[in-house]
SEMAR-157379 format. One line per 8 residues: number of its first residue (from 1); their letters; for each residue y negated, z, x of C-alpha. Coordinates in pm, whole numbers, plus 50000, padded with zeros to 5 digits. Example, Ala and Ser with C-alpha at 12.3 -4.5 7.8 and 13.67 -1.06 7.14 Angstrom:
REM residues 2
1	AS	50450:50780:51230; 50106:50714:51367
This chain:
REM residues 594
1	MIYQTIND	01786:83251:57831; 01980:83024:58072; 01876:82997:58433; 01957:82630:58488; 01791:82625:58829; 02033:82877:58979; 02343:82677:59069; 02648:82705:59290
9	RQLELVDL	02602:83055:59419; 02735:83398:59346; 02563:83626:59104; 02355:83869:59309; 02280:84233:59238; 01907:84168:59247; 01944:83900:58977; 02114:84141:58740
17	LDWLVEDG	01874:84427:58812; 01572:84206:58740; 01725:84082:58413; 01821:84435:58305; 01461:84544:58356; 01334:84234:58175; 01561:84307:57877; 01462:84674:57867
25	LIEKQLAE	01802:84821:57959; 01686:85006:58274; 01354:85113:58424; 01184:84901:58691; 01161:85191:58938; 01536:85249:58917; 01606:84880:58978; 01374:84871:59280
33	TVSAVNQG	01538:85180:59432; 01891:85043:59397; 01783:84701:59521; 01624:84854:59832; 01932:85064:59910; 02162:84761:59886; 01934:84510:60057; 02126:84327:60328
41	AKRTSHPL	02453:84507:60246; 02770:84302:60234; 02899:84243:59883; 03223:84438:59830; 03258:84404:59453; 03107:84216:59162; 02747:84330:59090; 02841:84411:58730
49	VMIAEHKW	03100:84657:58864; 02848:84806:59107; 02598:84866:58826; 02863:85005:58590; 02965:85264:58852; 02622:85428:58820; 02684:85502:58447; 02318:85462:58363
57	PDQRNPQT	02204:85523:58005; 02080:85224:57807; 01703:85272:57777; 01711:85117:57429; 01966:85377:57318; 02001:85669:57563; 02327:85786:57402; 02495:85461:57516
65	ILDLELLT	02619:85429:57874; 02594:85093:58050; 02966:85058:58117; 03140:84744:58238; 03231:84621:57888; 02874:84653:57763; 02733:84489:58075; 02978:84198:58056
73	DWLARRVN	02886:84143:57692; 02517:84155:57785; 02567:83900:58067; 02752:83660:57835; 02465:83668:57586; 02210:83642:57866; 02361:83319:58003; 02457:83190:57657
81	LPLVHIDP	02832:83167:57719; 03113:83299:57496; 03256:83640:57583; 03637:83669:57596; 03849:83982:57631; 04175:83889:57802; 04473:83984:57585; 04788:83927:57796
89	LKINVPAI	05005:83907:57483; 04819:83592:57381; 04842:83418:57719; 05097:83144:57790; 05148:83241:58154; 05352:82936:58268; 05092:82702:58118; 04782:82871:58259
97	TAVMSYAY	04925:82920:58609; 05008:82549:58625; 04639:82457:58585; 04545:82554:58941; 04692:82731:59242; 04648:83104:59297; 04448:83039:59615; 04205:82814:59427
105	AKRFNIIA	04170:83059:59136; 04116:83348:59379; 03858:83153:59579; 03631:83113:59276; 03757:83423:59088; 03846:83220:58779; 04148:83222:58550; 04267:82976:58286
113	LEVKPDEV	04323:83144:57949; 04432:82861:57720; 04559:82508:57771; 04512:82262:57484; 04594:81889:57475; 04234:81793:57548; 04075:82118:57666; 04124:82408:57908
121	VIATAEPF	03952:82743:57855; 03865:82906:58188; 03721:83256:58231; 03478:83352:58503; 03239:83633:58585; 03024:83396:58794; 02827:83185:58545; 02641:82986:58812
129	FNEWEMEL	02932:82848:59012; 02978:82481:58917; 03181:82345:59207; 03521:82434:59059; 03436:82280:58723; 03331:81950:58884; 03651:81943:59092; 03895:82038:58814
137	TPILNKAI	03761:81815:58537; 03881:81480:58685; 04207:81635:58811; 04301:81787:58475; 04155:81497:58278; 04051:81751:58015; 03730:81910:57899; 03667:82256:58045
145	TRVIANPI	03528:82533:57829; 03374:82806:58040; 03377:83166:57909; 03267:83500:58052; 03520:83781:58106; 03527:84126:58260; 03547:84075:58641; 03802:84355:58685
153	EIERYLVE	04024:84203:58415; 04004:83863:58585; 04102:84013:58920; 04387:84217:58768; 04542:83938:58562; 04502:83683:58841; 04740:83889:59052; 04971:83984:58764
161	FYSLSRSV	05010:83639:58606; 05052:83446:58931; 05292:83705:59079; 05507:83692:58767; 05501:83313:58754; 05593:83293:59123; 05886:83534:59074; 06016:83343:58772
169	RAAHDDSQ	06000:83011:58958; 06168:83154:59266; 06441:83323:59062; 06499:83000:58873; 06533:82812:59200; 06771:83071:59343; 06964:83116:59014; 07134:83424:59150
177	EAGPSGVQ	07213:83748:58970; 07085:84083:59091; 07310:84297:59311; 07424:84658:59264; 07150:84910:59216; 07315:85235:59314; 07249:85412:58985; 07487:85709:58995
185	NLEQLMEL	07480:85884:58659; 07331:85908:58312; 07029:86105:58426; 06949:85939:58758; 06586:85836:58758; 06537:85467:58833; 06234:85413:59054; 06120:85064:58957
193	GRSGKLDV	06178:84819:59240; 06343:85082:59461; 06695:85106:59325; 06904:85006:59622; 06894:84762:59911; 06847:84414:59774; 06876:84066:59918; 06568:83849:59939
201	DDQHVVNI	06691:83634:59653; 06737:83939:59431; 06381:84059:59486; 06238:83795:59252; 06448:83930:58966; 06353:84287:59060; 05986:84191:59034; 06037:84039:58689
209	VDWLLQYA	06223:84347:58561; 05959:84580:58708; 05681:84383:58543; 05867:84367:58213; 05922:84743:58186; 05576:84847:58304; 05413:84589:58080; 05608:84720:57782
217	YNQRASDI	05494:85076:57856; 05131:84966:57891; 05144:84777:57560; 05298:85075:57373; 05609:84874:57285; 05894:85054:57109; 06152:84780:57177; 06202:84498:57429
225	HIEPTRNQ	06404:84194:57315; 06548:83945:57566; 06676:83657:57352; 06852:83345:57487; 06792:83018:57303; 06903:82662:57373; 06633:82574:57628; 06473:82904:57726
233	TNIRFRID	06495:83282:57706; 06233:83453:57489; 06097:83797:57572; 05948:83977:57274; 05807:84328:57224; 05794:84531:56905; 05452:84697:56896; 05355:84923:56605
241	GVMQMVYQ	05652:84785:56414; 05559:84417:56458; 05736:84169:56689; 05515:83993:56948; 05613:83702:57174; 05543:83797:57535; 05697:83541:57771; 05940:83252:57789
249	IPPSVGTA	06158:83210:58098; 06429:82961:58202; 06782:83048:58080; 06909:83108:58434; 06633:83363:58497; 06699:83527:58161; 07066:83569:58256; 06971:83722:58592
257	VTSRIKIL	06722:83962:58430; 06979:84071:58171; 07240:84122:58444; 07011:84341:58653; 06921:84558:58355; 07291:84590:58267; 07365:84711:58620; 07086:84967:58598
265	GRMDVSEK	07228:85083:58265; 07582:85120:58411; 07720:84844:58191; 07990:84589:58276; 07803:84285:58409; 08106:84058:58390; 08171:84133:58021; 07952:83906:57810
273	RRPQDGRL	08178:83859:57507; 08170:84213:57371; 07870:84421:57263; 07787:84701:57507; 07562:85007:57510; 07390:85172:57804; 07087:85374:57900; 06852:85423:58190
281	KTRSNQGG	06553:85636:58278; 06242:85502:58450; 05897:85623:58543; 05582:85471:58398; 05266:85388:58595; 05118:85717:58475; 05409:85909:58630; 05583:86007:58307
289	EVELRLST	05957:85966:58263; 06066:85716:57998; 06419:85664:57866; 06556:85333:57744; 06863:85276:57527; 07026:84940:57597; 07232:84727:57361; 07380:84382:57419
297	MPTAFGEK	07542:84134:57183; 07689:83785:57231; 07497:83503:57062; 07542:83127:57037; 07328:83075:57350; 07427:83374:57560; 07391:83749:57577; 07102:83912:57389
305	LVMRIFDP	06967:84242:57521; 06754:84494:57334; 06597:84796:57504; 06468:85074:57280; 06201:85281:57453; 06193:85658:57400; 05888:85841:57527; 05965:86215:57569
313	EVLVKDYR	05596:86290:57515; 05636:86234:57140; 05848:86551:57126; 05566:86764:57262; 05412:86760:56914; 05459:87042:56669; 05647:86912:56363; 05331:86982:56164
321	ALGFSQAE	05164:86700:56358; 05416:86441:56237; 05209:86357:55929; 05331:86613:55674; 05092:86734:55406; 05016:87106:55410; 05266:87168:55128; 05536:86954:55292
329	AAQWGDMI	05490:87132:55626; 05536:87467:55451; 05849:87343:55271; 05996:87197:55590; 05920:87518:55780; 06094:87721:55509; 06404:87497:55515; 06447:87494:55893
337	SRPNGIIL	06411:87873:55911; 06722:87927:55695; 07027:88066:55879; 07268:87812:55732; 07282:87502:55514; 07248:87125:55546; 06917:86940:55591; 06922:86560:55571
345	VTGPTGSG	06668:86303:55690; 06696:85959:55529; 06545:85618:55586; 06624:85280:55741; 06659:85217:56113; 06323:85255:56289; 06170:85485:56027; 06116:85776:56267
353	KTTTLYTT	06419:85990:56179; 06499:86058:56546; 06144:86173:56621; 06143:86406:56320; 06480:86562:56408; 06420:86596:56782; 06073:86742:56732; 06212:86995:56484
361	LKELAKPE	06512:87084:56700; 06297:87125:57008; 06084:87377:56823; 06396:87565:56710; 06565:87555:57054; 06455:87895:57183; 06643:88089:57455; 06821:88298:57193
369	VNVCTVED	06937:87992:56993; 07224:87756:57081; 07144:87402:56963; 07429:87149:56986; 07427:86781:56889; 07681:86502:56851; 07518:86157:56860; 07607:85788:56875
377	PIELVEPS	07452:85728:57119; 07240:86012:57261; 06893:85886:57172; 06695:86101:57414; 06827:86345:57673; 06670:86685:57600; 06748:86976:57838; 06709:87240:57567
385	FNQMQVQH	06999:87092:57362; 07371:87067:57436; 07426:86699:57360; 07761:86522:57315; 07802:86147:57274; 08052:85981:57042; 08314:85781:57235; 08530:85574:57006
393	NINLDFAS	08756:85455:57289; 08898:85809:57321; 08883:85885:56947; 08581:86114:56984; 08395:86045:56661; 08140:86245:56461; 08402:86446:56272; 08600:86547:56581
401	GVRTLLRQ	08271:86610:56762; 08159:86859:56495; 08504:87020:56506; 08458:87070:56881; 08104:87203:56843; 08222:87468:56597; 08423:87619:56884; 08113:87622:57108
409	DPDIIMVG	07941:87915:56933; 07647:87707:56798; 07359:87832:56585; 07227:87487:56497; 07422:87161:56486; 07277:86811:56464; 07511:86531:56357; 07367:86189:56440
417	EIRDRETA	07473:86031:56111; 07705:86105:55820; 07900:85781:55780; 08227:85886:55619; 08402:86155:55418; 08555:86332:55717; 08217:86374:55890; 08059:86494:55565
425	EMAVQASL	08338:86748:55515; 08297:86880:55870; 07919:86913:55818; 07982:87107:55496; 08238:87328:55669; 07994:87399:55953; 07731:87499:55698; 07972:87724:55506
433	TGHLVFST	08067:87903:55828; 07707:88008:55892; 07546:87721:56081; 07228:87525:56014; 07322:87156:56013; 07087:86859:56048; 07194:86498:55993; 07077:86156:55878
441	LHTNDAPS	07174:85908:55609; 07069:85547:55557; 06936:85557:55200; 06620:85421:55040; 06490:85756:54920; 06563:86128:54924; 06752:86164:54590; 06986:85878:54686
449	AITRLLEI	07128:86100:54961; 07296:86315:54696; 07462:86022:54521; 07569:85879:54859; 07744:86204:54954; 07913:86218:54614; 08028:85857:54656; 08194:85926:54992
457	GVPPYLLK	08386:86216:54842; 08194:86542:54886; 08267:86763:54581; 07958:86854:54373; 08020:87229:54406; 08011:87206:54786; 07685:87008:54778; 07529:87272:54555
465	ATLLGVLG	07644:87545:54793; 07526:87387:55117; 07247:87130:55074; 06900:87279:55137; 06686:86968:55116; 06643:86599:55189; 06351:86433:55367; 06295:86062:55302
473	QRLTRTLC	06055:85887:55539; 05900:85562:55659; 05658:85464:55935; 05339:85278:55853; 05087:85133:56096; 04779:85347:56159; 04431:85198:56142; 04253:85187:56476
481	PHCKERVP	04002:85477:56477; 03765:85280:56701; 03698:84987:56468; 03813:85058:56111; 03552:85006:55841; 03501:85144:55491; 03512:84891:55206; 03517:84923:54825
489	LDEEMWET	03858:84997:54676; 04056:84704:54536; 04160:84874:54211; 04428:84616:54131; 04597:84674:54468; 04569:85049:54420; 04742:85030:54082; 05013:84806:54229
497	MITPLRAK	05082:85072:54491; 05104:85379:54267; 05237:85236:53935; 05421:85383:53744; 05318:85707:53916; 04987:85880:53869; 04764:85989:54156; 04545:86295:54103
505	NKPTTVCK	04247:86131:54268; 04136:85773:54318; 03900:85687:54604; 03598:85463:54561; 03631:85329:54916; 03916:85274:55161; 03934:85162:55524; 04026:84814:55643
513	PVGCLECR	04140:84684:55984; 03878:84507:56196; 04001:84464:56553; 03863:84573:56890; 03963:84606:57256; 04149:84933:57198; 04387:84780:56940; 04402:84427:57094
521	QTGYYGRV	04213:84285:56793; 04495:84383:56553; 04305:84657:56370; 04600:84897:56407; 04690:85153:56672; 05013:85352:56650; 05212:85456:56345; 05221:85756:56113
529	GIYEMMVI	05494:85888:55887; 05493:85895:55508; 05738:86135:55349; 05905:86251:55032; 06062:86596:55053; 06320:86703:54797; 06397:87075:54799; 06732:87161:54638
537	NSAIKRLI	06642:87426:54380; 06836:87554:54079; 06711:87272:53853; 06832:87006:54098; 07165:87186:54145; 07231:87172:53770; 07201:86792:53787; 07447:86754:54078
545	TSDCDINQ	07765:86652:53901; 08036:86397:53973; 07857:86144:53748; 07496:86252:53809; 07213:86015:53720; 06991:85921:54018; 06691:85867:53790; 06729:86215:53642
553	LRRQAISD	06750:86361:53991; 06437:86178:54099; 06245:86269:53785; 06334:86636:53826; 06245:86635:54197; 05902:86484:54125; 05852:86732:53843; 05932:87013:54089
561	GMRPLRLS	05667:86891:54334; 05826:86614:54542; 05560:86360:54634; 05716:86009:54635; 05676:85782:54937; 05411:85565:54772; 05201:85867:54674; 05235:85999:55028
569	GAQKVMKG	05113:85659:55145; 04827:85672:54893; 04721:86004:55047; 04712:85841:55392; 04510:85550:55245; 04254:85791:55098; 04222:85964:55437; 04154:85628:55604
577	QTTIEEVL	04471:85645:55815; 04636:85327:55684; 04598:85050:55426; 04748:84976:55085; 04911:84661:55228; 05091:84864:55496; 05222:85115:55242; 05350:84834:55018
585	KVAPPESI	05536:84684:55317; 05746:84992:55390; 05767:85207:55076; 06007:85095:54799; 05859:85056:54449; 05895:85348:54212; 06160:85283:53947; 06090:85565:53704
593	EI	05788:85664:53501; 05664:86020:53513
């Protein structure tokens, strides 16, 4: 029902209370009591917020609390206007902030959400204010579509979007690079916006960098890309493995932002022709420390910067919580409890190898155990490890690093990656001298690790003597637990996923993505690992020869109980954790028939 007679005034608490009673959401006595208490009181917040703070139960369904989201949805239906949830990743900030000034938007508590050639979508929590619409329509010369949005979201994004836009414009006008930040060492914690005394001109760039980092943390991004193009600099986030466009800024501002981040990461600001690496540590809004690994490269239009975000909280997990099956967890636990040998983790970049290794090493790093690592670069600084970084400029590579670690009385050694024969030989030597060695290889599956080591020159007899097992892994997006729905199984898709393998069980239903506020309408929230674990037993050892057949190795491993990546994915599909489509994206097809 639309109240056409109520025009050009704020929504009052008494209006909402009366309508809630009329629609059966609250009792009349409760509404009268609250109305009497607030009669004549000055309005300090939106009436929807005031009602939501009481956390009343919905009389139609007492298990449901009348929170702000539910009340906003109810108001939108009550006044017959569309409800919109503001997703900042889908907002073109420069376009929407150009529609009206911040003062005007704040005055009426409205915010533009989308600008089309002949239409502007504007969100409000005041459905009966018409003055702004009558004023803006002739100025914009476009139709205005009014929608209802959460009043707290409107207030938050009004400040955020206009502050960011103002900083970008000011930085573009100034076109000055940020000054020194005072970062002293690898582990110095960078307090966002407080890293040194800055000139007024620099503060605009500081604001942009602060917003960029905090926004990335809030959106659960794993990587931040700052990419120069011919006419603008694109800022993109990788969220749950998928790239998302976030913002576009002028090239001069992009250069200034990149320069400030390089300073914070102790990189050479003047050097733009050569790739550089750096790192910094910041604190999120929630107070947790977050590390970022920085990498730059020269492109046709300037310097591209990528920041990989490492959240130390992921290492709090027990390795059993990484997504292993019960059998795989038992096998992994048995391997890592051995006193010596080599354990390899394989997979492409971004498949979760670092998380698996660090989580495992953190569990093994007890006071009586000396854990040493050599990495390129150090992915995440962990106090319980002794970590050394490869430095090619002084000829400190993986092989020489392992040679040094062997003189440091280690119990466990982690080598960031086996790339060449010398590193492989040092890893084997470390294993033969009584150390447990962890490392990674970039191969498509677990059995391929054996053929890769043979190809780079490791003798078969040494592999048989030292290799304990190989873990192949991928990351697949996890279905949002808040909105996923069960649907009948698409048998053709199922067969595509598992063929030529055979699954013991076939489900009748699977889950599909839907989309909600929690997952930003994507249907997915987070990622989970799928694994194949090859234990090196006597049967596998017999097949390790100088001319061994990869298909024979794989067939034997599966026969001995290794669950291939696609079957591991099928297990996650049956549990409702992911979808067949996601498994097909990341897991290579099976090449042999069992």
